mmCIF file as gemmi writes it, N, C-alpha and C atoms, coordinates in Angstrom:
data_model
loop_
_atom_site.group_PDB
_atom_site.id
_atom_site.type_symbol
_atom_site.label_atom_id
_atom_site.label_alt_id
_atom_site.label_comp_id
_atom_site.label_asym_id
_atom_site.label_entity_id
_atom_site.label_seq_id
_atom_site.pdbx_PDB_ins_code
_atom_site.Cartn_x
_atom_site.Cartn_y
_atom_site.Cartn_z
_atom_site.occupancy
_atom_site.B_iso_or_equiv
_atom_site.pdbx_formal_charge
_atom_site.auth_seq_id
_atom_site.auth_asym_id
_atom_site.pdbx_PDB_model_num
ATOM 1 N N . MET Axp A 1 ? -22.887 4.064 -32.2 1 0 ? 1 A 1
ATOM 2 C CA . MET Axp A 1 ? -22.981 5.308 -31.443 1 0 ? 1 A 1
ATOM 3 C C . MET Axp A 1 ? -23.51 5.03 -30.038 1 0 ? 1 A 1
ATOM 4 N N . LYS Axp A 2 ? -24.529 4.192 -29.94 1 0 ? 2 A 1
ATOM 5 C CA . LYS Axp A 2 ? -25.078 3.868 -28.635 1 0 ? 2 A 1
ATOM 6 C C . LYS Axp A 2 ? -24.039 3.177 -27.763 1 0 ? 2 A 1
ATOM 7 N N . LYS Axp A 3 ? -23.252 2.337 -28.393 1 0 ? 3 A 1
ATOM 8 C CA . LYS Axp A 3 ? -22.236 1.594 -27.663 1 0 ? 3 A 1
ATOM 9 C C . LYS Axp A 3 ? -21.228 2.556 -27.034 1 0 ? 3 A 1
ATOM 10 N N . TRP Axp A 4 ? -20.809 3.586 -27.774 1 0 ? 4 A 1
ATOM 11 C CA . TRP Axp A 4 ? -19.854 4.556 -27.254 1 0 ? 4 A 1
ATOM 12 C C . TRP Axp A 4 ? -20.447 5.369 -26.105 1 0 ? 4 A 1
ATOM 13 N N . CYS Axp A 5 ? -21.72 5.684 -26.212 1 0 ? 5 A 1
ATOM 14 C CA . CYS Axp A 5 ? -22.376 6.429 -25.135 1 0 ? 5 A 1
ATOM 15 C C . CYS Axp A 5 ? -22.392 5.607 -23.849 1 0 ? 5 A 1
ATOM 16 N N . VAL Axp A 6 ? -22.683 4.331 -23.986 1 0 ? 6 A 1
ATOM 17 C CA . VAL Axp A 6 ? -22.71 3.459 -22.813 1 0 ? 6 A 1
ATOM 18 C C . VAL Axp A 6 ? -21.31 3.335 -22.22 1 0 ? 6 A 1
ATOM 19 N N . ILE Axp A 7 ? -20.313 3.167 -23.06 1 0 ? 7 A 1
ATOM 20 C CA . ILE Axp A 7 ? -18.937 3.043 -22.581 1 0 ? 7 A 1
ATOM 21 C C . ILE Axp A 7 ? -18.506 4.318 -21.863 1 0 ? 7 A 1
ATOM 22 N N . LEU Axp A 8 ? -18.802 5.472 -22.435 1 0 ? 8 A 1
ATOM 23 C CA . LEU Axp A 8 ? -18.437 6.74 -21.791 1 0 ? 8 A 1
ATOM 24 C C . LEU Axp A 8 ? -19.168 6.925 -20.464 1 0 ? 8 A 1
ATOM 25 N N . TRP Axp A 9 ? -20.427 6.531 -20.428 1 0 ? 9 A 1
ATOM 26 C CA . TRP Axp A 9 ? -21.202 6.658 -19.2 1 0 ? 9 A 1
ATOM 27 C C . TRP Axp A 9 ? -20.612 5.786 -18.101 1 0 ? 9 A 1
ATOM 28 N N . VAL Axp A 10 ? -20.261 4.557 -18.424 1 0 ? 10 A 1
ATOM 29 C CA . VAL Axp A 10 ? -19.685 3.638 -17.439 1 0 ? 10 A 1
ATOM 30 C C . VAL Axp A 10 ? -18.332 4.163 -16.943 1 0 ? 10 A 1
ATOM 31 N N . MET Axp A 11 ? -17.525 4.671 -17.854 1 0 ? 11 A 1
ATOM 32 C CA . MET Axp A 11 ? -16.223 5.208 -17.462 1 0 ? 11 A 1
ATOM 33 C C . MET Axp A 11 ? -16.374 6.427 -16.56 1 0 ? 11 A 1
ATOM 34 N N . SER Axp A 12 ? -17.292 7.309 -16.877 1 0 ? 12 A 1
ATOM 35 C CA . SER Axp A 12 ? -17.481 8.506 -16.057 1 0 ? 12 A 1
ATOM 36 C C . SER Axp A 12 ? -18.029 8.138 -14.681 1 0 ? 12 A 1
ATOM 37 N N . ALA Axp A 13 ? -18.909 7.153 -14.621 1 0 ? 13 A 1
ATOM 38 C CA . ALA Axp A 13 ? -19.429 6.702 -13.328 1 0 ? 13 A 1
ATOM 39 C C . ALA Axp A 13 ? -18.297 6.125 -12.482 1 0 ? 13 A 1
ATOM 40 N N . GLY Axp A 14 ? -17.395 5.408 -13.094 1 0 ? 14 A 1
ATOM 41 C CA . GLY Axp A 14 ? -16.246 4.856 -12.377 1 0 ? 14 A 1
ATOM 42 C C . GLY Axp A 14 ? -15.323 5.929 -11.856 1 0 ? 14 A 1
ATOM 43 N N . LEU Axp A 15 ? -15.11 6.969 -12.639 1 0 ? 15 A 1
ATOM 44 C CA . LEU Axp A 15 ? -14.247 8.062 -12.199 1 0 ? 15 A 1
ATOM 45 C C . LEU Axp A 15 ? -14.863 8.826 -11.04 1 0 ? 15 A 1
ATOM 46 N N . LEU Axp A 16 ? -16.157 9.067 -11.102 1 0 ? 16 A 1
ATOM 47 C CA . LEU Axp A 16 ? -16.82 9.788 -10.019 1 0 ? 16 A 1
ATOM 48 C C . LEU Axp A 16 ? -16.757 8.993 -8.722 1 0 ? 16 A 1
ATOM 49 N N . THR Axp A 17 ? -16.891 7.692 -8.817 1 0 ? 17 A 1
ATOM 50 C CA . THR Axp A 17 ? -16.828 6.853 -7.628 1 0 ? 17 A 1
ATOM 51 C C . THR Axp A 17 ? -15.439 6.91 -7.01 1 0 ? 17 A 1
ATOM 52 N N . SER Axp A 18 ? -14.411 6.895 -7.827 1 0 ? 18 A 1
ATOM 53 C CA . SER Axp A 18 ? -13.056 6.945 -7.277 1 0 ? 18 A 1
ATOM 54 C C . SER Axp A 18 ? -12.772 8.294 -6.628 1 0 ? 18 A 1
ATOM 55 N N . TYR Axp A 19 ? -13.309 9.382 -7.179 1 0 ? 19 A 1
ATOM 56 C CA . TYR Axp A 19 ? -13.121 10.691 -6.56 1 0 ? 19 A 1
ATOM 57 C C . TYR Axp A 19 ? -13.791 10.736 -5.192 1 0 ? 19 A 1
ATOM 58 N N . LYS Axp A 20 ? -14.961 10.123 -5.072 1 0 ? 20 A 1
ATOM 59 C CA . LYS Axp A 20 ? -15.64 10.086 -3.772 1 0 ? 20 A 1
ATOM 60 C C . LYS Axp A 20 ? -14.822 9.303 -2.765 1 0 ? 20 A 1
ATOM 61 N N . ALA Axp A 21 ? -14.224 8.207 -3.195 1 0 ? 21 A 1
ATOM 62 C CA . ALA Axp A 21 ? -13.411 7.399 -2.297 1 0 ? 21 A 1
ATOM 63 C C . ALA Axp A 21 ? -12.192 8.176 -1.826 1 0 ? 21 A 1
ATOM 64 N N . ILE Axp A 22 ? -11.578 8.929 -2.719 1 0 ? 22 A 1
ATOM 65 C CA . ILE Axp A 22 ? -10.417 9.741 -2.345 1 0 ? 22 A 1
ATOM 66 C C . ILE Axp A 22 ? -10.835 10.822 -1.353 1 0 ? 22 A 1
ATOM 67 N N . ALA Axp A 23 ? -11.976 11.438 -1.605 1 0 ? 23 A 1
ATOM 68 C CA . ALA Axp A 23 ? -12.46 12.487 -0.704 1 0 ? 23 A 1
ATOM 69 C C . ALA Axp A 23 ? -12.754 11.913 0.682 1 0 ? 23 A 1
ATOM 70 N N . GLN Axp A 24 ? -13.32 10.705 0.73 1 0 ? 24 A 1
ATOM 71 C CA . GLN Axp A 24 ? -13.603 10.087 2.025 1 0 ? 24 A 1
ATOM 72 C C . GLN Axp A 24 ? -12.312 9.742 2.755 1 0 ? 24 A 1
ATOM 73 N N . ALA Axp A 25 ? -11.307 9.303 2.021 1 0 ? 25 A 1
ATOM 74 C CA . ALA Axp A 25 ? -10.02 8.998 2.652 1 0 ? 25 A 1
ATOM 75 C C . ALA Axp A 25 ? -9.402 10.269 3.226 1 0 ? 25 A 1
ATOM 76 N N . ASP Axp A 26 ? -9.527 11.374 2.507 1 0 ? 26 A 1
ATOM 77 C CA . ASP Axp A 26 ? -9.018 12.657 3.008 1 0 ? 26 A 1
ATOM 78 C C . ASP Axp A 26 ? -9.76 13.082 4.268 1 0 ? 26 A 1
ATOM 79 N N . GLU Axp A 27 ? -11.066 12.872 4.267 1 0 ? 27 A 1
ATOM 80 C CA . GLU Axp A 27 ? -11.873 13.227 5.442 1 0 ? 27 A 1
ATOM 81 C C . GLU Axp A 27 ? -11.468 12.381 6.651 1 0 ? 27 A 1
ATOM 82 N N . LEU Axp A 28 ? -11.216 11.098 6.43 1 0 ? 28 A 1
ATOM 83 C CA . LEU Axp A 28 ? -10.79 10.233 7.529 1 0 ? 28 A 1
ATOM 84 C C . LEU Axp A 28 ? -9.43 10.643 8.075 1 0 ? 28 A 1
ATOM 85 N N . ALA Axp A 29 ? -8.533 11.033 7.191 1 0 ? 29 A 1
ATOM 86 C CA . ALA Axp A 29 ? -7.216 11.498 7.638 1 0 ? 29 A 1
ATOM 87 C C . ALA Axp A 29 ? -7.356 12.767 8.467 1 0 ? 29 A 1
ATOM 88 N N . GLN Axp A 30 ? -8.208 13.675 8.031 1 0 ? 30 A 1
ATOM 89 C CA . GLN Axp A 30 ? -8.434 14.915 8.778 1 0 ? 30 A 1
ATOM 90 C C . GLN Axp A 30 ? -9.068 14.624 10.128 1 0 ? 30 A 1
ATOM 91 N N . LEU Axp A 31 ? -9.993 13.677 10.164 1 0 ? 31 A 1
ATOM 92 C CA . LEU Axp A 31 ? -10.63 13.289 11.422 1 0 ? 31 A 1
ATOM 93 C C . LEU Axp A 31 ? -9.602 12.723 12.391 1 0 ? 31 A 1
ATOM 94 N N . ALA Axp A 32 ? -8.7 11.903 11.899 1 0 ? 32 A 1
ATOM 95 C CA . ALA Axp A 32 ? -7.652 11.342 12.751 1 0 ? 32 A 1
ATOM 96 C C . ALA Axp A 32 ? -6.761 12.452 13.312 1 0 ? 32 A 1
ATOM 97 N N . LEU Axp A 33 ? -6.435 13.45 12.495 1 0 ? 33 A 1
ATOM 98 C CA . LEU Axp A 33 ? -5.641 14.575 12.984 1 0 ? 33 A 1
ATOM 99 C C . LEU Axp A 33 ? -6.397 15.374 14.045 1 0 ? 33 A 1
ATOM 100 N N . ASN Axp A 34 ? -7.685 15.566 13.827 1 0 ? 34 A 1
ATOM 101 C CA . ASN Axp A 34 ? -8.493 16.308 14.797 1 0 ? 34 A 1
ATOM 102 C C . ASN Axp A 34 ? -8.572 15.57 16.127 1 0 ? 34 A 1
ATOM 103 N N . ILE Axp A 35 ? -8.676 14.252 16.084 1 0 ? 35 A 1
ATOM 104 C CA . ILE Axp A 35 ? -8.709 13.462 17.312 1 0 ? 35 A 1
ATOM 105 C C . ILE Axp A 35 ? -7.384 13.59 18.044 1 0 ? 35 A 1
ATOM 106 N N . GLU Axp A 36 ? -6.289 13.569 17.308 1 0 ? 36 A 1
ATOM 107 C CA . GLU Axp A 36 ? -4.968 13.741 17.915 1 0 ? 36 A 1
ATOM 108 C C . GLU Axp A 36 ? -4.841 15.119 18.555 1 0 ? 36 A 1
ATOM 109 N N . LYS Axp A 37 ? -5.318 16.157 17.873 1 0 ? 37 A 1
ATOM 110 C CA . LYS Axp A 37 ? -5.274 17.517 18.44 1 0 ? 37 A 1
ATOM 111 C C . LYS Axp A 37 ? -6.092 17.586 19.726 1 0 ? 37 A 1
ATOM 112 N N . LEU Axp A 38 ? -7.267 16.987 19.719 1 0 ? 38 A 1
ATOM 113 C CA . LEU Axp A 38 ? -8.128 17.007 20.898 1 0 ? 38 A 1
ATOM 114 C C . LEU Axp A 38 ? -7.436 16.327 22.068 1 0 ? 38 A 1
ATOM 115 N N . SER Axp A 39 ? -6.769 15.238 21.8 1 0 ? 39 A 1
ATOM 116 C CA . SER Axp A 39 ? -6.03 14.541 22.847 1 0 ? 39 A 1
ATOM 117 C C . SER Axp A 39 ? -4.934 15.43 23.414 1 0 ? 39 A 1
ATOM 118 N N . GLN Axp A 40 ? -4.227 16.134 22.547 1 0 ? 40 A 1
ATOM 119 C CA . GLN Axp A 40 ? -3.172 17.034 23.006 1 0 ? 40 A 1
ATOM 120 C C . GLN Axp A 40 ? -3.742 18.193 23.823 1 0 ? 40 A 1
ATOM 121 N N . PHE Axp A 41 ? -4.873 18.737 23.391 1 0 ? 41 A 1
ATOM 122 C CA . PHE Axp A 41 ? -5.505 19.826 24.143 1 0 ? 41 A 1
ATOM 123 C C . PHE Axp A 41 ? -5.959 19.357 25.523 1 0 ? 41 A 1
ATOM 124 N N . LYS Axp A 42 ? -6.474 18.152 25.604 1 0 ? 42 A 1
ATOM 125 C CA . LYS Axp A 42 ? -6.879 17.602 26.9 1 0 ? 42 A 1
ATOM 126 C C . LYS Axp A 42 ? -5.679 17.468 27.825 1 0 ? 42 A 1
ATOM 127 N N . SER Axp A 43 ? -4.565 17.03 27.271 1 0 ? 43 A 1
ATOM 128 C CA . SER Axp A 43 ? -3.347 16.896 28.06 1 0 ? 43 A 1
ATOM 129 C C . SER Axp A 43 ? -2.862 18.26 28.545 1 0 ? 43 A 1
ATOM 130 N N . ILE Axp A 44 ? -2.899 19.249 27.662 1 0 ? 44 A 1
ATOM 131 C CA . ILE Axp A 44 ? -2.483 20.609 28.042 1 0 ? 44 A 1
ATOM 132 C C . ILE Axp A 44 ? -3.392 21.154 29.134 1 0 ? 44 A 1
ATOM 133 N N . LEU Axp A 45 ? -4.692 20.955 29.006 1 0 ? 45 A 1
ATOM 134 C CA . LEU Axp A 45 ? -5.636 21.426 30.015 1 0 ? 45 A 1
ATOM 135 C C . LEU Axp A 45 ? -5.387 20.743 31.353 1 0 ? 45 A 1
ATOM 136 N N . SER Axp A 46 ? -5.125 19.47 31.318 1 0 ? 46 A 1
ATOM 137 C CA . SER Axp A 46 ? -4.827 18.732 32.542 1 0 ? 46 A 1
ATOM 138 C C . SER Axp A 46 ? -3.58 19.283 33.215 1 0 ? 46 A 1
ATOM 139 N N . ASP Axp A 47 ? -2.551 19.547 32.401 1 0 ? 47 A 1
ATOM 140 C CA . ASP Axp A 47 ? -1.319 20.117 32.95 1 0 ? 47 A 1
ATOM 141 C C . ASP Axp A 47 ? -1.559 21.503 33.533 1 0 ? 47 A 1
ATOM 142 N N . MET Axp A 48 ? -2.391 22.306 32.875 1 0 ? 48 A 1
ATOM 143 C CA . MET Axp A 48 ? -2.689 23.642 33.375 1 0 ? 48 A 1
ATOM 144 C C . MET Axp A 48 ? -3.427 23.572 34.716 1 0 ? 48 A 1
ATOM 145 N N . LYS Axp A 49 ? -4.319 22.607 34.852 1 0 ? 49 A 1
ATOM 146 C CA . LYS Axp A 49 ? -5.058 22.46 36.109 1 0 ? 49 A 1
ATOM 147 C C . LYS Axp A 49 ? -4.126 22.048 37.233 1 0 ? 49 A 1
ATOM 148 N N . LYS Axp A 50 ? -3.097 21.281 36.939 1 0 ? 50 A 1
ATOM 149 C CA . LYS Axp A 50 ? -2.142 20.868 37.971 1 0 ? 50 A 1
ATOM 150 C C . LYS Axp A 50 ? -1.293 22.038 38.43 1 0 ? 50 A 1
ATOM 151 N N . VAL Axp A 51 ? -0.916 22.929 37.521 1 0 ? 51 A 1
ATOM 152 C CA . VAL Axp A 51 ? -0.038 24.052 37.84 1 0 ? 51 A 1
ATOM 153 C C . VAL Axp A 51 ? -0.807 25.184 38.499 1 0 ? 51 A 1
ATOM 154 N N . THR Axp A 52 ? -2.015 25.452 38.053 1 0 ? 52 A 1
ATOM 155 C CA . THR Axp A 52 ? -2.812 26.561 38.574 1 0 ? 52 A 1
ATOM 156 C C . THR Axp A 52 ? -3.368 26.208 39.942 1 0 ? 52 A 1
ATOM 157 N N . PRO Axp A 53 ? -3.205 27.1 40.934 1 0 ? 53 A 1
ATOM 158 C CA . PRO Axp A 53 ? -3.652 26.789 42.304 1 0 ? 53 A 1
ATOM 159 C C . PRO Axp A 53 ? -5.157 26.966 42.516 1 0 ? 53 A 1
ATOM 160 N N . PHE Axp A 54 ? -5.947 27.17 41.503 1 0 ? 54 A 1
ATOM 161 C CA . PHE Axp A 54 ? -7.389 27.397 41.684 1 0 ? 54 A 1
ATOM 162 C C . PHE Axp A 54 ? -8.069 26.121 42.052 1 0 ? 54 A 1
């Protein structure tokens, strides 16, 4: 019985670790998209400053 408890505990710890890794990968992908959006917004702002006579 003790052996099964240890095996289940180790397996559950492994699953939780993999879920965290997947979540971190998703966060990194979202961060990369946000950086790309920021770059595009900077470009749009630059273009607006060139067109606007202010």
